[in-house]
C-alpha positions in Angstrom: 2.2 4.0 8.4 2.5 7.5 6.9 0.3 10.2 5.6 -2.6 12.1 7.2 -6.4 11.9 6.9 -8.4 13.2 4.0 -9.9 16.6 4.7 -12.9 17.0 2.4 -16.5 16.9 3.7 -19.8 17.6 1.8 -23.3 16.4 2.1 -26.6 17.7 0.6 -29.6 16.6 2.7 -33.2 16.9 1.6 -35.8 17.7 4.3 -38.2 15.0 2.9 -35.6 12.3 3.5 -36.3 10.6 6.8 -33.4 8.2 6.9 -29.8 8.2 5.5 -27.3 5.5 4.8 -23.7 6.3 5.5 -21.0 4.2 3.8 -17.5 4.4 5.2 -14.3 3.4 3.4 -11.5 2.5 5.8 -8.1 3.8 4.6 -4.7 2.1 5.1 -2.0 4.5 3.9 1.5 3.7 2.9 4.2 4.7 0.4 4.5 3.0 -3.0 7.0 3.6 -5.8 5.9 6.5 -7.9 7.7 5.2 -11.0 10.4 2.8 -12.1 13.8 3.6 -10.6 17.3 2.3 -11.3 20.7 2.5 -9.5 24.0 0.7 -10.2 27.0 -0.1 -8.1 30.2 -2.0 -8.7 31.6 -4.5 -6.1 34.9 -6.1 -6.9 34.4 -5.6 -10.7 30.9 -7.2 -10.6 28.1 -4.8 -11.7 24.9 -4.8 -9.6 22.0 -3.0 -11.3 18.9 -2.6 -9.2 15.6 -1.8 -10.8 12.5 -0.9 -8.6 8.9 -0.6 -9.8 5.4 -0.4 -8.5 3.7 -3.9 -8.0 0.1 -3.5 -6.7 -0.5 -7.1 -7.8 1.6 -10.3 -7.9 1.1 -10.4 -11.7 2.6 -6.9 -11.9 5.7 -8.1 -10.1 6.0 -11.2 -12.3 5.7 -9.1 -15.5 8.3 -6.6 -14.3 10.8 -9.4 -13.4 10.3 -10.9 -16.9 10.8 -7.5 -18.5 14.1 -7.0 -16.7 15.2 -10.5 -17.8 14.5 -9.5 -21.4 16.2 -6.2 -21.0 19.4 -7.9 -19.7 19.5 -11.3 -21.5 23.2 -11.7 -21.1 23.4 -11.0 -17.3 24.8 -13.6 -14.9 21.8 -13.4 -12.5 18.4 -11.7 -12.3 17.7 -11.8 -8.5 14.4 -10.4 -7.3 12.1 -9.7 -4.4 8.7 -8.2 -4.0 6.2 -7.1 -1.4 2.6 -6.8 -2.6 0.6 -5.0 0.1 1.3 -2.6 2.9 4.8 -1.6 3.7 7.0 -3.4 6.2 6.8 -7.0 7.6 3.0 -6.9 8.0 0.3 -9.6 8.0 -1.7 -9.7 4.8 1.1 -8.8 2.4 2.2 -11.2 -0.3 6.0 -11.6 -0.6 8.4 -13.4 -2.9 12.1 -13.7 -3.6 14.6 -15.6 -5.8 18.3 -16.1 -5.7 18.3 -17.0 -9.4 21.3 -19.2 -9.3 23.3 -17.4 -6.6 24.1 -19.5 -3.5 20.9 -20.1 -1.5 20.0 -17.3 0.8 22.6 -14.8 -0.5 20.4 -12.7 -2.8 16.6 -12.9 -2.7 16.4 -13.2 1.1 18.5 -10.2 1.9 16.7 -8.2 -0.8 13.4 -9.1 0.7 14.6 -8.3 4.2 15.4 -4.8 3.1 12.0 -4.3 1.5 10.1 -5.6 4.5 12.0 -3.3 6.8 11.4 -0.3 4.7 8.3 2.0 4.5 7.5 1.2 0.9 4.9 -1.3 -0.1 3.5 -2.6 -3.4 7.1 -2.8 -4.6 9.2 -5.2 -6.8 13.0 -5.0 -7.1 15.2 -6.9 -9.5 19.0 -6.8 -9.1 20.9 -7.7 -12.2 24.4 -9.0 -11.8 27.2 -9.1 -14.3 29.9 -11.2 -12.9 33.3 -9.5 -12.8 35.6 -12.5 -12.3 36.0 -12.3 -8.5 33.9 -14.5 -6.2 32.4 -12.4 -3.3 31.6 -15.2 -0.9 28.3 -15.6 0.8 28.7 -12.7 3.1 29.9 -10.5 0.3 26.8 -11.4 -1.9 24.4 -10.7 1.0 25.9 -7.3 1.4 26.0 -6.6 -2.3 22.4 -7.5 -3.0 21.0 -6.1 0.2 23.1 -2.9 -0.3 21.8 -2.5 -3.9 18.2 -2.5 -2.7 19.0 0.0 0.1 20.7 2.2 -2.4 17.7 2.1 -4.7 15.3 2.9 -2.0 17.3 5.9 -0.8 16.1 8.2 -3.5 13.2 6.3 -4.8 10.3 8.6 -5.9 7.2 7.6 -3.9 3.5 8.4 -3.7 1.0 7.8 -0.9 -1.4 4.9 -1.5 -4.7 4.6 0.3 -6.4 1.2 0.6 -10.1 1.2 1.4 -12.8 -1.2 2.6 -16.5 -0.2 2.4 -18.8 0.0 5.5 -22.3 1.3 6.1 -24.4 2.9 8.8 -28.1 3.9 8.8 -29.2 7.1 10.5 -32.4 9.1 11.0 -32.6 12.6 9.5 -32.7 13.9 13.1 -29.2 12.6 13.6 -27.8 14.2 10.4 -26.3 17.3 12.0 -24.8 15.3 14.8 -23.2 12.9 12.3 -21.9 15.8 10.2 -20.2 17.2 13.2 -18.5 13.9 14.1 -17.3 13.3 10.5 -15.9 16.8 10.3 -14.1 16.4 13.6 -12.4 13.2 12.3 -11.4 14.7 8.9 -13.6 12.3 6.9 -13.9 12.6 3.2 -17.3 12.1 1.5 -16.7 11.0 -2.1 -20.1 10.1 -3.4 -23.8 10.7 -2.7 -26.9 9.0 -4.0 -30.4 10.2 -3.3 -33.5 8.1 -3.3 -36.0 7.0 -0.7 -32.8 7.0 1.4 -29.5 8.7 0.8 -26.3 6.7 0.4 -23.2 8.6 1.2 -19.7 7.2 0.6 -16.9 8.5 2.8 -13.3 7.6 3.6 -11.6 7.5 7.0 -8.1 6.5 8.0 -8.0 2.9 9.5 -6.3 4.2 12.7 -9.2 6.6 13.2 -12.0 4.1 12.9 -12.3 3.1 16.5 -12.4 6.8 17.6 -15.0 7.5 14.9 -17.2 4.6 16.1 -17.0 5.8 19.7 -17.8 9.3 18.7 -20.8 8.3 16.6 -22.1 6.1 19.4 -21.7 8.8 22.0 -23.1 11.6 19.8 -26.2 9.6 18.7 -26.7 7.6 21.9 -26.0 4.4 20.1 -28.3 5.0 17.2 -25.5 5.0 14.6 -23.1 2.1 14.1 -20.8 1.0 11.4 -21.0 -2.3 9.6 -20.0 -3.9 6.3 -22.6 -3.7 3.5 -24.0 -6.9 2.0 -22.9 -7.2 -1.6 -25.3 -8.6 -4.2 -24.4 -12.2 -5.2 
């Protein structure tokens, strides 16, 4: 997992407010493609053209695969793989792969293996092959398809993505300064404030800092402040 914590903090309390509601968005950070990227290599007269694109949803991956098919309608094969979710071989990600007519396990599987062992998530890659007249054999195909994906990832433009899940905590006004101090120490970002009979504040904290934040809030407020998920209306 890459990237640091957000570093913005702001809150505007009103003295007449007795209680505050704190909402926390937990952040999972990983690299994703910044734009579509293409590389090409030739292996024994066969052309292998690898196209990589962002795929935050399975539908995005499917649409990208179809767009490459239409872009290269005369190609011998359009093999593909995608990882929708956090980078690497992690639980919760959706993955898919296809050999598209190549011998079973010689294209989609090695392509997917490269993706799941990379630090890039929400990614789809399609490798287009124009057959050059020489059969590569199973081992040669595995190396050619996997190698095309590695080559594409080497100089792929990437950006940092932050996934969030919302949580809440209720605190008395007397605990506000203590909570402020804890949030500031953990580089938490407050992104929204709503004032009413209570104040609802939305903040973001890196997932790997949640446990430390919970412990710090418990210690600083003697157990009066705890994090939990909000109940969403029907």
